[in-house]
N, C-alpha and C positions, 0 to 999 in steps of 0.2 A: 418795455422789454426788460429794463434793469430791475424794475419793481417785481416783475414776474420771476426773474431769476433769483432775486433775494428771497422771495416767498418760498421758492423750491428749496433753497439752501436751508432756510429756517425750518421747513417741514422735515427735511432729512435729519437735521440736528435733533429735532423733537422726537422723531422715530428712534434714532440711536439712543437718546436719553431714556426713552420709555423701555427700549429693549434691554439696556444695561440694568435698569431697575428690576425688570422681570428676571433677568439672569441672576442678579444678586439674591433675589427672593428665593429662587430655586436652589442656588448653591448653599445659602446659609440655613435654609429651613427644610429643604427637600429630604435630606438624608435622615433627619430625626423624626419625621412624621409620616412620610409617604411609604417608606420601605422598611418599617419595623416588622419584626416577626416574633411570634410567641414561642415559648419553650415547646409547647405541644406541636406546633408546626415544624419547629427545628428537628424534633425527634422523629416525626413522621417523614420528613425529607431525608434524614440520615438513613432511616431504615429502608426506604425505597432505593436510595443510591447504593446501599450495602449489597442488596440483591443483585444489582446490575454489575457491580465490581466483582463479586464472587463468580458470577456467570462468565465474565470476560476473562479473568485471570486464573480462577481456580484456587483452592486452598492447598497449601503444602501440608501433607498429612504426617505429622510427627508430634504425637501427643505430649511427650516429655518436653520437647523444645517449645511447643505452643504454650504450655503451662509456665515455662520459664520466662518467656516473653511477656506474658500477662502479669507475672509477678513483678517484673521490673517496671513495666508500664504503669501498673496500678500504684506502685510505690511512688512513682514520680507524680502521677495524676492526683494523688491524695494531697499533694502540696500545692495544687493549682488554685486559681481564683474561682474555679467552678467545681468544687469537690462533690457537689450534689448530683452531677451527671454520672450516669453509669457508662464507664468507658469500655470499649471493646477493642482488643488488639488482635490483629489477624496477620498470619504469615501467608503471603501470596506465592503461588508456585510459578515464579517468573525469575529468569536469570538477570533481567535488567536491574541495574542499581537504582532503586527507587524507594521512597517512603512518602506517604501523603495521608491526609486526613479529610474527612467530610463532616459537616455539622452533625450534632447529636451525639458526639463521643466516639466516632468510629476512626480508628487509626490503623494504617496498613504499612507493613514493611515487607519487602520482597526477599526471596531467598538470595538473590544477588547482592542485596545490601548487607544482609547478615554475614555473608561470606567475606566481606571486606571490613568487618568490625573485629577488634582484637581484645576488647575488655568489656565488662559489664557497664563501665562508665561511658564508653563510646556508644553502646546501645542506648543507655539512658539519655545521652545527648540527642540522639536521633528521635527517640520517642518524646522527649521533652519538647523538642522543637515542634513536632506535630501536634502535641497537646496544646501548645501555645497558639497554634493556628485556630484551634477550636475555641479556646477561652477568650481570645481577642476578637473572635467573630470575623476573621479575615474574609471568609467567603462572602458574608453578607455585606461587609463594608466595601469590598471590591465591587460586588454587584450593585450596591447602592450608588457608588460613585459613577459606575458605568451608566446606570439608568438616569442619574441626575444630569450627567453631561448630555445624554441623549435628549432628555426633556428640555434642557436648556437650549440645545441646538434647534429643536422644533419650535420653541418659543421665539427664538431669534428669526427663524424662517417665516413664522406667521406674522410677527410684528413688522418685518421689513418687506415681506412679499418676495424675498430673494432666496430661492432654493439653495444657491451656492453657499450661503452662510451655514445651512444645515449640514452640507457636505464637509465644509471646513471644520465645523464643530465636531463632526463624527471622527474625522481624522485626528483632530487635536485630542479628543477623548482617548483614542487608542494610544497616543504617546503618553498621556497622563497615566493610563492604566498600567503601562509597562513600568513607569516610575513607581507607582504605588506597589506593584509587585515586589520591587526591590525593597521598598520601605517596610512592607509587611514581613518579608523574609528576615530582614535585619531585626525587626521587632520580635519575631518568633525566636530568633537566636538568643536575644537578651532576656526575654521573659522565660524561655525554656531553660536557660542557664540558671535562673533563680529557682525554678522548680526542682531541677536536679540537685542543686546545692542543698536545698532544704531537705531533700531526700537522702543526702549523705554522699553524693557523687561530686567529684572535682570538676568545675566548669572548664578546666584545662582540656578535658576530653572533648569538649565542643570544638576547640581549635584544632586538636589532633584529628578529629573526624573530618573536618573541612579539608585539611591538608591531604588526607588519604583520598578523599573524593576528587579533589582537584588533580591529584597525581593520576588517578584512573582516567579522568576526562582527558588529560594531556595525551596519554597513551592511545586512547580511543580515537581522538581527533587526528593524531598522526597516522594511525592505522587506516582510518576512514579516508584520509586524503590519498594515501597510496592506493587503496582499493577502489577509489572513485565512488564513494557512497556517502550517504548522510551519517554523521556520527550518532551513536546512541549514548547520550550523556545524561547525567543526573538532571532531573526535572527542575531543580531549584535555581539558585542564584549565584553559583560559584564564580561566574564571570564578573560579578559585581563585588567580589571580595578581593581587593588588591593583596598581593603577597605581603606587603609591609603596611597594612592598615592598622596603625598604632591605636587610633581612637577606638576602632572596633574591638581590638583585643583587650584594651583597658576596660571597655564597657562589659565584656563578658567576664573578665577576671574580677571585676568589682563584686560579682556574685559569690566569690570565694569566701567572703566574710560570713556568708550564711551557711557554710558547710558544717554538717554535724559528723561525728566520728563514724567511720565505716571501714571494714577490712577490705581494702582495694586489692591487695595481692592475691588473697584467696579467691576473690570474685573473678579476677582476670583469668585464672586457670579454670575455674568452674565454667565460665562463659565459653572458652575455647573447647572444653570437653563436650559441651552441649552441641557443638557443630560437627563433631565427629560422625562420619557416615552420611552427611547431608549430600543430596544429589548435586552434581555439577553440570552446567550446560543448559541449553534450551529445553524447555518442557515439550517443545514441538519436534525435537530432533528425531530423525529416523535412522536407526542403526547406530553404530559406534565407530568412531575414528580413533585409531591408534597409530601414532606417527603419521604416515601418509596413506595408510591402508584403511579403506572403508569396509566395515563388516555389517551385513544385514542378517542377524541371527534368525529372524522369522522366515526369510526366504532361503537362508542357508547359502548365501553367496558373498563373495568379497572381490574387490578390485582396488588397484593402487593408483593414486593420482600423483602428479608432480608435487614436489616439496612446496609447501606454503599455500596450496589451493585450499579454499574454504568450501565447505559442503553445507547446503541448505535444503530443507524439505520443500517439495512442491506438492500441488494437488494430486499428482499421479506418480510421484517418485522422488528423485533427488536431483539437485543441480549443483555442480561444482564450478567455481569461478577461479580464474587465475589470480595471482597476487594483485595485479593491476586491473583486474576485471575486464580485460580485453579479449578473453577467451572463455568459452563456457562449454561444459560437457553435461549432458542430460541423460539420466537413466530412467526408463519407464517400463512398466509391464503391461501386458495385454493377454487376453485369452487366445489360445492357439486355434486357428481355423483348420478345419479338416480338409485334407487332400489339396492343400494350396502350397505352391513352391514359395520359398522365402522372397525372391525378387517380385513375384506376382503379388504377394501379400503387401510388400512395401509400396508397390506402384498402384495397385488397384484398390486395396483396402485403406491404406494410409495416405495415398495421394502424392507420394514422392516422385520426382522426376529424376530417375537414375541416369547419371552420365556414364558411369563405368562401374564395374564391380565383378566379384567372383564368389563362388560358394566356398565356405570355410567350415572347419570344425574347431571349436575352442572349448576346452574342458569337457570333451566328449559330447558337446552340444552342436548339432548341425546348424548352419546358418549362412549368412551372406554378409560380405564386406564390400563397401563401395562408396561412391561420392554422389550426392544428390545436388542438383542445381536449384538455387533460389528456394531452399526449404525454409519453413518457419523456424526461427531461432529467437533467443532472448533479445537479439539486436534487430530483428526484422528478417526479411528474406535474405539468406546468405548461402553460399556453397557450404555443404555440410558433409563431414566424414561420418558415415553411417554404418551401423552394424546391427544385425538381427540374429539372435541366438534362440534356439528352441529347446525347452525342457519338456521332452515328451512324457516323462513320468508325471510331472505336475500339470502338464498341459498348459504351460505358460510360455509366453514369448517375451524376451527382453529386447528392448529397443535402446541402443546406445548411439548418441549423436553429439558430435563436437563441431563448434563453429567459432569464427573469430569476428570481432566487432568491425574490423576494417577490411575484411576479405572481399575481393571482387570475383576473381576466378580461382586463384590459388588459395590454399588453406594454410595460413602462416604457422599454426600450431599443430599441423597434421601429424608430425612425428610424435608429439605428446599424446594426441588422441589415439593413434594406433597402439602406442605402448600401453595405454590404459585399457583399451579394448582387449588386447591379448593378455592382460593381467587378470581378466575375469576368470574366476574359479569357484569351485564349490568348497564351502568351509568343511574342515575336518575337526576332529575332537580337540586338537591343540588350539585351533582357531577359536573355538567356542570358549575355551578357558581364557583366552586373551580378550575376547569381545565382551567384556563386562562394562556396564554403564559406569563412567567415571564418577567418583565420589570424593568428597573432602575427607582427608585423613589427618587427624591431629597427632603429631609425633613430637618427640623431644630431640632437639639438636644435640649432636655429639661433637667431640673434638674433630676438627677438620671438615665438618659439614659446611658446604657452601651452597648459595642459592643457584649458582651456575650448574653444579652437579645435580641438584634436585630438578632444575629445569630440563636438563638433558634426558632425564628418566621420565619426564612428565608426558602424559598424552595430550597436553595442550598443544595445538598445532602451530599457532603463530604467537610470537612475542611472549613465549613461556616465561623467560627470565623476568621481564618487566612485570608481567601479570602476577607472578608469584611474589615478587617483592612488594607490589602494591597491596596484595591480599594480607601480607604480614606486617604492613607498616614500615617496610624497609627500603622503599623507593627513594632515591634512584640507585644508591650504591651500598646499602646496608647489608650486613651479614648477621646471621643468628648467633647468639651467645651459646656456649655449651650449656645444656640443661634447659634452655628456653623452649617452651611449647610453640610449635609452628604449624601452619597449615600447608599441606601438599595436596596434589590431585593424583589419584591413583584408581 
């Protein structure tokens, strides 16, 4: 028995030893031989991904701004370790703060990212960082490590006959890849800082850019927590940048020795002027919000929501959510049915179970106001404040429905819902003058200009003061100097 046991122990040790050897072979030699990719393959992959990215986000159409971005990007890329690549710089029509790159020389920056830059050097920092991802082949190195770990795990499973080892290796690989992501992002900052310095930009702008993006993320995370939703934060690695990371700052500033002369003051103003008139807000937005009033110029209607509610597009209309996301109001349209009474239409055509209600006329539109039991809502079946208004001229029916997340029989926000329903009105000529799509305007601060006064006049619905300060690099308490160019939303 003892001899048998010793033989088993010896066998297990032998298997572990052979497994370790196999793992070492994969780890030390796998990435250099198995996962190599040619330049031709890289260019083909980049071109394929470019088509998908453009299809998903769309291009922001501003030829002058696009040419400017390309000029700065190519100036930086010319100093890279792979100047032979043909680099493509594209502005994506998205308000999300984002910039990224794919192999083959394709770099993307969103409209939302540009909105938060305040100098050409800051733009060069963002583009230099993304160019560095390409030159350092981070996509392939990440993929290589992921596959290498996957192969290593499978080798371990085969050698030991234990599937659990494969699963552990898979999980371990995920942890390592998260670590590598941080490693590569830091490398992209340091390498990108060298590129921008050689192109004539101060690497200090890299640090300034990170502070701006971190400030924006702080506001977004605080707002998302209140609104009970996932935060929309920058894709990168800002959480891995401690506020007082001295070694990181020294590494970036080391590139300052490479800086060549460049007229930074002139370029700062030129950059901001390029942003004048740029669209503000989501590319998917339906209608225009000014203060708390929603305007839909195409339909020619307006209605007012409680202060602080945010409005989002849906497949069939719009949805407004309360500040804490525990109340929702939906506006949808439908084609008017002939010779059908409003209540009958709601019950028979739309399937509402009407508990109570009455006929009403709002803005000269006949309709119905009532409460439906267990109606479909963003929260599931809930009691719903319901209204239907009929535009006989356009042969349209407007369905307005409000519900609460925790409502059982009573409707907690019913007073707000009723006020919004009775605010429904047809737009007049003055409304159409107000209902313009918000745009970035670049203006010069005067004596007495404060960010608070600008925020009060802004169409930004929530956190206007903080958002304007971040956009201008003045967060949390900064104020513009007289004569300084600043960005506002109007």
